[in-house]
Every structure is written in C-alpha cells, then in structure tokens.
C-alpha positions, -999 to +999 in steps of 0.1 A: +428+623-178+451+654-180+473+656-148+464+693-147+428+683-139+440+666-107+444+699-089+425+703-056+420+737-041+432+734-005+433+761+021+442+758+058+437+780+088+445+775+125+426+791+154+428+782+190+446+749+184+422+737+157+434+735+121+407+735+094+418+721+060+393+730+034+393+710+002+375+717-031+375+694-061+377+656-067+398+634-044+412+605-064+445+589-075+457+619-093+450+644-065+455+624-033+491+634-029+480+671-027+458+664+003+483+640+019+509+669+018+484+695+031+474+674+061+511+666+068+519+703+067+489+711+090+501+685+115+537+697+113+526+732+125+541+744+158+526+740+182+509+708+170+472+714+166+450+697+191+423+691+165+423+689+127+390+693+108+390+683+072+362+703+054+352+683+024+318+698+019+330+710-016+344+676-027+322+660-054+340+627-056+363+605-035+377+571-046+395+545-026+428+563-028+411+593-012+397+571+016+433+558+021+445+594+026+418+601+051+426+570+072+463+577+071+457+614+081+435+603+110+462+578+121+489+605+118+468+629+139+462+603+166+499+596+168+505+633+176+476+634+201+453+654+179+417+646+170+407+643+134+372+650+120+357+652+086+329+675+075+318+657+043+298+664+013+270+639+005+291+619-019+320+616+005+297+608+035+280+581+013+313+564+005+325+566+041+292+548+050+296+522+023+331+512+034+321+513+071+343+542+082+317+567+092+323+565+129+361+569+124+355+604+111+329+618+134+325+656+133+335+677+163+300+677+176+299+639+177+277+636+146+286+613+117+303+630+088+277+650+069+273+680+048+274+712+068+243+734+067 
C-alpha cells in the first residue's frame, strides 16, 4: 500500500467546552498516527475541553491499531477530566461491538456508538 493512501481527513472544532474531531477515511496502521496526533492536539487546547466527541461516521474501516488509538485517546481524555465519546459508522460500531468496547465509547446521549442519522 502506498503511504500516501494512509491519509485521513481530520477536522476539529470546539464550542462551549466540547471539541468535535471529525474523521474521514480508513483508520489503520498507516493512518493511526494522524488520529493520535489530532486527538492529542484537541486535548492540549486551552482551556482543556470538558468533552471530546470523535465523529467517525465517515470512517469505512478500522483495524486493531485504530481501536488502540481510540482506547488511548479515551484514557488520555479521562486523565484530563474530559469525557470521550464516539459517533461511529456501522463498520466501526460493529468492530467495537466485536471486541467488547461498545460501552466504553458511549455517545453523549448515553447510546452505544452508532451511525448518526
């Protein structure tokens, strides 16, 4: 696979203490560092956000490396006193369910990660 194919499109915005990090593409070994850096940047904002929402509704694939990034991001947010939620596409929600992590990434309304809409 060409390393140029590893690019995710990541945008972030903060409003009223909540930072939303939106991700488009495939989250795997080649692209995981991009998301890791984006979440670290979001959590480094001043003031520290009270909540981080990872919008993965446009992510078509997530491997175990991507899951590792999600768990680390959730733990990093918790250390800073911020909540961490995932709005997942069907493929991402399915893999979170398979690995037993669905409840760790509940959406802000308390639902399990799911595709918005």
